[in-house]
N, C-alpha and C positions, 0 to 999 in steps of 0.2 A: 668718153666718146668725143673724138676730135672732129670739128667741123671746119668749114671754110672761114675765112676772115679772122683767123686767130682766136676762135671761140672754142672752148671746151666745156661740156656740160657733165656734171657729176650729180647723180641722184643719190643722196646719202642722208644719214641722220645727223643730229647735232654733234655727236662725238666725232664723226668722220669729217664734218665741216671744220671743226676745231683742228683736227689733224691736218687737213688740207691747208688751213691758214698758217700753221706752223711750217709746213713745207714751203709755201709761197714766201714766207718771211725769210727763210734761209736762202732762197734764190733771188729775191728782189729787194730793192732798197725802199722804194716808195709805192705803196699799195693803196688804192681806193677801195673801200668797202662800202657798197651801196645796196639798196634794197628797200622794199616798202616797210612801213611802220610795223613793228612787232615781229620781224623775222630774226632778230637777235644780233644785229650788227655790233652793238656795244658789248653785250654779254659774251658773245662768241669771241670777239677780239680780245677782251680782257682774259678770258679763259685761255686763249691761245698764248698769251704772254705771261701766264700765271707763274711760271718758273724762271722768268727772265728778270735780271737785275736792271736798275736804272730805267724804269718805265715812268714816263710822264704822261699825265692826262691833261690835255689842253681843252678846257671847258668852253662852253658857249651857252649863254642864258636863253637862247632861242632854239627851236627845233628846225627841221628842214623846210618848213613853210613859214618860218618867222614868228611862230606863236611862242609865248613864254612857256617854260616847262611847267607841266601840270604839278600842282602842289608846291610850286616855288623852286627856284634855283638852288637854294641851300639844301633842301631835302633831296633834290636830284644829286647834288654833289655828295651828300652823305651816302646815298644809295651806291653811287659809283665807287666811293671809297670802300664800301663793304664788299665789293667784288674782287678787290686786290688791295689789301691794307698797306703794302709797302711801296706803293707808287706815290710819286709826288704829284699833287694837284696844282695846276696853274690855271686859276679860275678867273682872274680879272685882266682887263686889257693892258694895264701897266706892266703886270708880270709877264704877259705874253710878249709884249714889245721889248722887254729887257732880257729875254732869254739869252744866255751866254753861249755863243757858238763854240768857242774852243773847249769849254767844259763839256758840252754835249757830245762833241766829237771824241774827246779823250775818254769819256766814260762809256762810249758806244751806246748812247741812249736810244731808247725806243720811244717814240712819241705817238700817242693815240690822240689825234686831233678830232674832236667831236664836232662835226658839221662845219662846213665852210659858209653856209647860207647865213646872212645877217652880219657877217664880220665886216669891220671897217676896211677901207682901202689899205690903211697902215698894217692891219693884221694880215691881210692877204699878201701884201709885199713881204712881210716877215715870214709867212708860211712858204712863199715861193723861194726865199733865201734858204730857209731850213731844208727844203727839198734838195738843194745843191751841196749841202755840207757832207763831206765824206765821214763815214763812221756813224752817221745818225740814220736810223731806220724810221719810217713813218707809216702808220696806218691812218689814213684820212677817211673819216666816216662821212658819208653823204647819203641822205635819204633818196636823192635823185642824182644821177650822174651829171645832169645838166648843171647842178650846183657846183660841181668840181671844175667847171669850165675855166674859171679864173686861174687855176693852177694845173690844168690838165697836161700841159707840156712838160711838167716836172715829174710826172708819175711814170712808173714802169709797167704796171699792170692793174687790172681791175678784177675784184671778186664781187660778183653780184649775188647776194643771198636771196633765195626764193623760199617759198614754203616747201618745195620739193628737193632743194639742195643748193648747189652753188654753180654759177657760171663763171668761168675764168676767161678773160679776154685781154688781148695785148693793147699796148698804148695806141697804136695806129688806129685800131678799131674804135677805141674810146674817143680819140680825137674826131673821127668821122661821126660818131654819135653826137658829140657835143656840137659839131658843125651843123648837123641836120636839125638838132633841137634849138639851134640859134643861141647856144650858151654864150654868155659873156666870157671872152678869153683875153688873156694878156699876151 
């Protein structure tokens, strides 16, 4: 169902959400995945890239409100690895800041960036640079779209997962939402 302001609502099940994510990944380069806690942002995203090569998970030791991961970051990373064994985990700040752009581009990497909230200014700058690299696709996970405000100008579209399905909206609408929410933007 298409609505005004570049929003499209799909009421669907988990399998259909994953299918929609795959379709969006084929069409767009930089995608924000947002939604409330427990709607499956990470699990659906990793399921959507299950058959893709050169997938990198860019970790974050805090969640969308800045709280440490329940049961610890190491256990969380182990859980993430269990969802897609062949992806590369980039879990600490030094690794994130040293990501090699030419290699990522040549290998047509897909980056799953887990939450922007709580990241240092240096990491946000690096993520903004990554969003401009040709040949690299990005799924940026954000509990709240407001958290993506720092990099919103580098994204192409937003998928908001809900308990009932998924909302797809364009960059312009996402920028408007971030402006209304007074998100910090660069």
